[in-house]
N, C-alpha and C positions, 0 to 999 in steps of 0.2 A: 640363373638368368631367365629361364622359362617361367619360374614362379613369379618373378618381378613383373613380367608382362601380364600375367593373369591378375596379379595383385592390383596393377594399375587399372585394369578394366573394371574389376569389382569395386575398387575404391570409388571410381567415378559413378558407377551404376547405383551403388547403395547410398552414396552421398546425395545424388539427385533424388532418389526415392525418399530419403530422409528429409530433405529440404521441402519436398512437396507435402509430405505427411505432417510435418511440423510447422508448415507455413502459418496456420491459424495461431499457433502458440507464439511464433515470431512476431506477428502483428500485435498480439496482446502485450507481450513483454516490451515491445518497442514503444507502445503507447504509455505503458506504466513508467518506463524510463523517461520518456519525454515529459510526462506530467510531474515526475519527482525531481529529475535532474536537468531537464531542459535539453537543448541540442548541444552537441550531436548525440545521436542514439548509439552509434557504434564507436568503438575504440579501434583505431587503425594504426598499426605501427610496423615499420620496416624491420624485418627479421631475416637472418641468413638461412637458406634452405639447402637443397641438394647442391653439392659442389660449391657451397658457400655463396650461391647466387641469391641475391636479395629478392624478397617478395613482401607484399603488404598483408600482414596477419589481420583478420577481421574478427572482432569479438564484440559482445555487448558491453557498453560502458558501465563501469561499476563505481566510479569515483565522481565527486563533484569538482568544481573548478575554483574553490575558495582560495583566496590569496591573502597574504598579510598586508600591513599598511605600506610596505615597500614594493608591492606588486609581485611578490614571489609566491609561488604555489605552496600551500601547506604540505606537510609530509604525506606520503601515501596512506599511512595509518590514520591520519586525521581526516583525510578526504574520502576514505572508504565508508560508504553509507551502509545502513542496515539492509537496504535493498541490495546493494552490491555484495554484501557478505552472503546473503541468501543465494544470489545468482551464482556466486563462486562455490558455495557449499554444495549446491545441486548440479554444478557444472553447466547450467543453462547458459551462462555467459559464453560458452564455447560453441554453441550451436551455429552461429554465423560462420564459423570456420569451415563448415561444410562447403561453402563457396570456394574456399582455398583448395579443397580436395577436388571439386569439380574442375577447377582451373588447372589441375595437375601440379599444384605447388606443394601440396601436403598429401599425407596418407592417413588412414584411420589409425594405424599403428606405426610408431617410429620414435626416435628421440624427440623430445619436445623442442620447438623452436625457441631459442634463447635470444637475449638482447644482442643487437649488432655490436655494441661496444665490447662484448666479451671475446670477439674473434681474435683480437691481438693478444689475448691473455692465454690462449690455449697452448698446451703442449702438443707435440706431433701425435701423441696417443689420443688426446682428447679431440683433436681435429678430425679423427676418423668418424666421429658421429655424423659428419656431413657427407658420408659416403652413400647414405640413403636419404629418402625424403623425410622431413620431420613429420611427426604424427600428433593426432589429438590426444593419444595416450601412448604409453610405452612401458618397457620393462621396469624402468625406475619408478614409474607411477604406481605400479602394483606392488612394488617392493618397499614402499615407504613414502614415496612422493616427497614432500617437503620436510619430512622428518629425517631424511637422509642428508649426510654431508655432501658437499659438492663433489668431493673425491669419489664417494660411493655412487652418486648419480652418474658420473661419467663412466665409471667401471661398468655399470649396468647398461648404459647406452652402447658402449663398445662390445659388450657381450652380446647384445641384440644384433648389432651389425655383423658380427662374426658368425652368428647362428640363425640368421633370418630364415624362417620357414613358415609354411601354412599352419602347422600345428602350434608353433610358438605364437604366431599372430592371433590365432583363434583363442588360445589360452589367455593371452593378455587382454584381448577384447572382452571376453566373458568375465574375467576377474575384475575388470574396470567397473562394470556395473555393480558388483558387490562392494567395491571400495567407495563408489559414489553413494550407494545406498547407506553405507555405514559412516560416510563422511569422514574418512580417515586421511590423515596426512595433508590436510588442506593448508594448515599453517605449521611451522616448526614448533616443537614442544617449548612451552614457556615463552613463546614469541608471537607477536601479532602479525609480523611481516616476514617475508623471506629475505635473509641477509644476502646482499649482492655478491656475485663471484668476484674475487680479487686476484685470481691467478692460481695456477696449479701447485704452487709452492706454499700455499697458505696452510 
């Protein structure tokens, strides 16, 4: 409990420092996105966080808004632009989420915030991932990210929840930079997109 209080303080402090230092980059990326994709610049989506309380995740937009003749959006794979792929590979699209950390909705390290529609699909075991704040990175991300099965991702999430500590957070945080540099696990093997979660019995 004492560590979580310290973690909360340092999350906010370093997120604020990061946002200040990276502000020029945010401006440049925002202008590039506006020029290539138009408005909006940010992708904002409701996600469940601590104790399943909803918040609005903020990221840079990586997809266009192209629709078919019936007015339906094309698939995520078809709408993901080359710029978007680069933003995801470098994890630059995640930088605006520092705002979520400053607001106290996220942490640097914790289970990744997943889609709201997954909530009703969780088992009691999987639901434990919401016992802590969601993070920009987590144990599942350094263990394989999207190359892992959903079952394995949840196992790593709960392993983190049960063993949260400064040393574990520091290890995950530092290894994340290595994973981003090597660009590992961004997409599942032999697939262009992440397969949606269908339930813990899949």
